[in-house]
C-alpha positions in Angstrom: 101.9 107.3 131.6 99.5 104.5 130.7 96.3 105.0 129.0 93.0 104.3 130.8 90.9 103.2 127.8 87.1 103.5 127.5 85.0 101.7 128.4 86.4 101.4 132.0 84.2 98.6 133.2 86.1 95.6 134.8 85.8 92.0 133.8 83.5 90.1 136.1 85.3 87.4 138.1 84.1 83.9 137.5 84.4 80.5 139.3 86.4 79.1 136.3 89.2 81.7 136.4 91.7 82.4 139.2 92.4 85.9 138.0 92.7 88.5 140.8 93.3 91.7 139.0 96.1 93.6 137.2 99.6 94.3 138.6 102.2 96.8 137.4 105.6 95.4 136.8 107.3 98.6 137.7 105.5 100.2 140.7 103.7 96.9 141.8 100.4 98.8 142.1 97.3 96.6 141.7 94.2 97.3 139.7 90.9 95.7 138.9 90.5 93.7 135.7 90.0 96.9 133.7 91.0 97.6 130.1 94.3 99.3 130.8 97.2 99.9 128.3 99.9 100.4 131.0 99.9 101.6 134.6 97.9 104.8 135.1 100.3 105.7 138.0 103.7 105.2 136.5 103.3 104.1 132.9 104.7 100.6 133.5 103.5 97.4 131.9 100.5 95.7 133.6 99.8 92.0 133.5 97.0 89.7 134.9 97.7 88.4 138.4 96.3 85.0 139.6 95.5 83.1 142.8 97.8 80.2 142.0 96.3 77.9 144.8 92.8 78.4 143.3 94.2 77.7 139.8 95.8 74.5 141.0 92.5 73.5 142.6 90.5 74.2 139.4 93.0 72.2 137.4 93.1 71.7 133.6 90.1 70.7 131.4 90.5 67.7 129.1 90.3 70.0 126.0 88.3 68.7 123.1 87.5 71.6 120.9 88.2 74.2 123.6 91.6 75.3 122.2 93.6 77.1 124.8 90.5 77.6 127.1 91.2 74.3 128.7 93.7 76.4 130.7 91.0 78.8 131.7 91.9 78.8 135.4 95.1 80.8 134.4 93.4 83.0 131.7 91.3 86.1 132.2 87.7 85.5 133.3 85.6 85.0 130.2 81.9 84.1 129.7 81.5 80.8 127.9 79.8 82.6 125.0 82.8 84.8 124.5 85.5 82.1 124.6 86.6 82.5 121.0 88.5 79.5 119.5 89.5 77.9 116.2 91.1 75.0 118.0 94.5 76.7 118.6 97.1 75.1 120.9 98.0 71.5 121.5 100.7 71.9 118.9 103.3 69.1 118.5 106.5 69.0 120.5 108.8 66.9 118.2 112.0 65.3 119.2 114.8 66.4 116.9 117.7 63.9 117.4 119.6 64.9 114.2 119.6 68.5 115.3 120.7 67.6 118.8 123.6 65.6 117.3 124.6 68.5 115.1 124.6 70.9 118.1 126.3 68.4 120.4 123.6 68.5 123.1 121.6 65.9 124.9 118.2 66.5 123.4 116.3 69.2 121.4 112.5 69.3 121.1 110.8 71.6 118.5 107.5 73.2 119.4 105.7 73.5 116.1 103.6 76.6 116.5 103.0 76.7 112.7 100.4 74.0 113.2 98.0 76.6 114.7 94.9 77.5 112.6 96.4 80.6 111.0 99.9 79.1 110.8 101.7 80.8 113.7 101.8 81.1 117.5 99.8 84.4 117.2 96.6 82.4 117.4 97.1 81.9 121.2 97.1 85.7 121.6 94.2 86.2 119.2 91.9 83.9 121.2 92.2 85.9 124.4 92.3 89.2 122.5 89.0 88.5 120.7 87.5 87.2 123.8 88.4 90.3 125.8 87.2 92.6 123.1 83.8 91.0 123.4 83.9 91.0 127.2 84.5 94.8 127.2 81.7 95.4 124.6 83.8 96.3 121.6 82.7 95.7 118.0 85.9 96.7 116.3 89.5 95.7 116.8 92.7 97.3 115.5 96.1 95.6 114.9 99.5 96.8 113.6 101.3 93.7 112.2 104.4 92.6 110.5 102.4 89.7 109.0 101.4 86.9 111.3 99.5 88.8 113.9 97.4 90.5 111.1 96.5 87.1 109.6 95.6 85.7 113.0 93.5 88.6 114.3 91.6 88.8 111.0 90.6 85.2 111.3 89.7 85.4 115.1 87.8 88.7 114.7 85.8 87.1 111.9 85.1 84.1 114.2 84.0 86.5 117.0 81.8 88.7 114.8 84.1 91.7 115.2 85.3 94.2 112.5 89.1 94.0 112.2 91.2 97.0 111.0 94.6 95.5 110.1 97.6 97.6 109.3 100.3 95.4 107.8 104.0 96.0 107.1 104.7 96.3 103.4 107.4 93.7 103.7 104.9 91.0 104.7 104.9 88.1 102.3 102.4 87.8 99.5 100.9 84.8 101.2 100.4 86.8 104.5 98.9 89.7 102.6 96.5 87.4 100.8 95.6 85.7 104.1 94.9 89.0 105.8 92.8 90.3 102.9 90.7 87.2 102.9 89.9 87.7 106.6 89.0 91.4 106.5 88.3 94.1 103.9 89.9 96.7 106.2 93.5 95.9 105.4 96.0 98.6 104.8 99.8 98.5 104.3 102.4 100.8 105.8 106.0 101.4 104.6 107.3 103.1 107.8 109.0 101.3 110.8 106.7 99.1 112.9 106.9 101.3 116.0 105.8 104.5 114.1 102.5 102.8 113.0 102.0 101.4 116.5 102.3 104.9 117.8 100.0 106.3 115.2 97.2 103.9 116.2 97.5 104.7 119.9 95.1 107.7 120.0 92.4 105.7 118.3 92.7 103.0 120.9 92.9 105.5 123.8 89.6 107.1 122.5 87.9 103.7 122.5 87.4 103.6 118.7 89.2 100.3 118.5 90.1 97.5 120.9 93.9 97.1 120.9 94.6 93.8 119.2 98.2 94.1 118.4 101.6 93.4 120.1 101.1 96.1 122.6 100.8 97.0 126.3 97.2 95.5 126.4 97.5 92.9 129.1 94.8 90.7 127.7 96.5 90.1 124.3 99.4 88.0 125.4 97.7 86.0 128.1 96.9 83.2 125.7 100.5 82.9 124.6 101.7 81.7 128.0 99.7 78.5 127.4 102.8 77.5 125.3 104.7 77.0 128.5 101.8 74.9 130.1 101.8 72.7 127.0 105.6 72.2 126.9 105.6 71.0 130.5 102.6 68.8 129.9 104.2 67.2 126.8 107.5 66.6 128.6 105.7 64.6 131.3 105.6 67.3 134.0 109.0 68.8 133.7 110.5 71.9 132.1 113.4 71.9 129.7 116.7 73.3 130.8 116.7 75.9 128.1 113.9 77.4 126.0 114.7 79.4 122.9 112.3 81.9 121.3 112.4 84.3 118.3 112.3 87.8 119.8 110.4 90.5 117.9 107.9 92.5 120.0 108.7 90.2 122.9 105.1 89.2 123.5 105.7 85.4 123.3 109.0 85.6 125.1 107.5 87.5 128.1 104.2 85.5 128.1 106.0 82.1 128.1 108.3 83.3 130.9 105.2 84.2 133.0 103.7 80.8 132.2 106.8 78.9 133.4 107.1 81.2 136.5 103.4 80.5 137.4 104.0 76.7 137.2 107.2 77.0 139.3 105.5 79.2 141.9 102.8 76.6 142.5 105.4 73.7 142.6 104.3 72.1 139.3 108.0 72.3 138.0 111.3 72.7 139.9 112.3 75.9 138.1 111.6 77.7 134.8 113.9 77.0 131.9 116.7 79.4 131.2 115.3 81.6 128.4 117.2 82.4 125.2 116.3 85.2 122.9 117.0 84.9 119.1 117.0 88.1 117.1 118.0 89.1 113.6 121.2 91.1 113.4 119.0 93.7 111.6 117.2 94.6 114.7 119.1 93.1 117.7 118.3 95.7 120.4 117.9 93.3 123.3 120.8 91.0 122.4 123.2 94.0 121.8 122.2 95.4 125.2 122.7 92.0 126.9 126.1 91.5 125.4 127.3 95.1 126.2 125.9 95.1 129.7 124.0 98.3 129.2 120.4 99.6 129.3 118.0 98.8 126.5 118.1 101.2 123.5 116.0 101.0 120.4 117.7 100.5 117.1 116.9 101.3 113.5 115.6 98.1 112.1 117.2 97.1 108.8 116.0 94.5 106.3 115.7 90.8 107.0 113.9 87.7 105.6 112.7 87.2 109.2 110.1 90.0 109.1 108.4 88.8 112.4 111.4 89.9 114.4 112.0 93.3 112.7 111.1 95.5 115.6 113.7 98.1 116.3 111.8 99.8 119.2 110.2 97.4 121.5 109.5 100.1 124.1 108.8 98.9 127.6 108.6 95.3 126.5 112.2 95.5 125.3 113.3 96.8 128.7 111.3 94.0 130.4 112.7 91.3 128.1 116.2 92.4 128.9 115.5 92.5 132.6 114.0 89.0 132.4 117.1 87.7 130.7 119.4 89.2 133.2 117.5 88.1 136.3 117.2 84.6 135.0 120.7 84.1 133.7 119.2 84.1 130.2 121.0 84.0 126.9 120.8 85.8 123.5 122.2 85.6 120.0 121.7 87.6 116.8 121.9 85.9 113.4 122.3 86.7 109.7 119.8 86.0 106.9 122.2 83.7 105.1 122.3 81.4 108.3 118.5 81.6 108.7 117.9 80.4 105.2 120.6 77.7 105.4 119.1 76.4 108.6 115.5 76.5 107.2 116.6 74.1 104.4 118.7 71.9 106.7 115.7 71.5 109.0 113.4 70.5 106.2 115.9 68.0 104.8 117.0 66.4 108.1 114.1 66.7 110.4 111.2 66.9 107.9 110.0 70.3 109.2 109.3 73.3 107.0 109.3 76.4 109.2 109.2 80.0 108.2 112.3 82.3 108.5 111.0 84.0 111.7 110.8 80.6 113.3 114.2 79.5 112.0 115.9 82.4 113.7 116.2 80.2 116.7 118.3 77.6 115.0 121.5 79.5 114.1 121.1 81.3 117.5 121.0 78.0 119.2 124.1 76.9 117.2 125.9 80.0 118.4 125.0 79.3 122.0 125.9 75.6 121.9 129.2 76.0 120.2 130.2 78.9 122.6 129.5 76.7 125.6 126.7 78.9 126.8 124.4 75.9 126.4 125.9 72.8 127.9 126.2 69.4 126.2 123.9 67.8 128.8 121.1 70.4 128.2 117.5 69.6 127.4 116.3 72.2 125.0 113.0 73.3 123.6 113.2 75.6 120.5 110.0 77.4 119.6 109.3 77.4 115.9 106.8 80.2 115.7 105.4 80.0 112.1 104.9 77.5 109.3 107.2 77.8 106.2 104.1 78.2 104.1 103.5 81.7 105.4 106.7 83.5 104.2 110.2 83.0 102.8 112.6 83.9 100.1 111.7 83.3 96.4 112.9 79.9 95.5 115.2 79.2 92.5 113.5 77.3 89.8 114.4 73.6 89.9 115.8 72.0 86.7 113.3 70.7 84.2 113.1 67.0 83.3 111.5 65.4 80.3 108.8 62.7 80.8 111.2 59.8 79.9 111.7 56.7 82.0 115.3 56.5 80.7 115.9 60.1 81.9 114.3 59.4 85.3 116.3 56.2 85.7 119.6 58.1 85.0 118.7 60.7 87.7 117.9 58.0 90.3 121.0 56.0 89.5 123.1 59.1 89.8 121.7 60.0 93.2 
């Protein structure tokens, strides 16, 4: 069953938010805007429900330095003083014509989430997480991370004046560990599977010792991530792509973006949501394997991969909901190998000028599979979400050849090239 976490006070409704309450995805029961980690009645996931007519009437703010809060009508009610931001969002949506040509499709756009302040899409979640922690009166937050979430929440907690306890996977890159350690002195590394540490922190959250700031059933954490969908439609001039491809780890971004597109479709802002496509590493392809086999979701034992952000073998209820979302929407999925991820990472840098991290680049060989199999049609308009910058993680590079400081030697190189 879901945990009813202390303190139990509800968020106060505001004129700037169209939030109505929480709704369970399984039993459809409704609740006030409490701090719930799952449905108290059936244990299902709960998400924030909105009055979409009111949201349309409120509209979208111009932005400025407000970060994702310009979409405040479709975010949880938050007092102005608790709207934590580092300027996240408004990330570029870049046309990738060489990629489209290689895949044999009409157009591909790349959503560069690595441009966010901490270098990944997690900043969207951290903005609403830190805000909710302050709204509910917490002074400490806790986060289990594979790397990017820990970096992000450490930064946003510092910005919000919160103490952050971050528990990072040992396989996180040196850059990610350094980033987390800079943001919080309360950083600890674990060597067990991700879901085991997530289970270990649960009692502390249930007792109210920490506000749950990780990829979890906390409904307020992922709300900020659905602004990705709002921005894509805005940047495409008011239309949705035919297909949206996401890296799938704990499924937060995938589920949040799907909600965002559905909310836009429900109020008539777009004709229909894009077909979602989930990209996973073959080392932890629980959702893709279930989709291919036509069976229920089952956890897997996550192996090793260069794409640490998608190494979640047991996604729990979010894995089941991600699979359900794919099936109900005619969605797609593909699992890829590390060698293909790394090859595509280099290709993207050399042909489109974009250096994205391995977790982000999972979407590229996955999209190649889907395009070459015919699952994605030649006339498709595609958005591929690149979730992190390449400056956050990656394989150790081979040392380039040395060159002497000689004009003659340089000239010989250039002439040979």
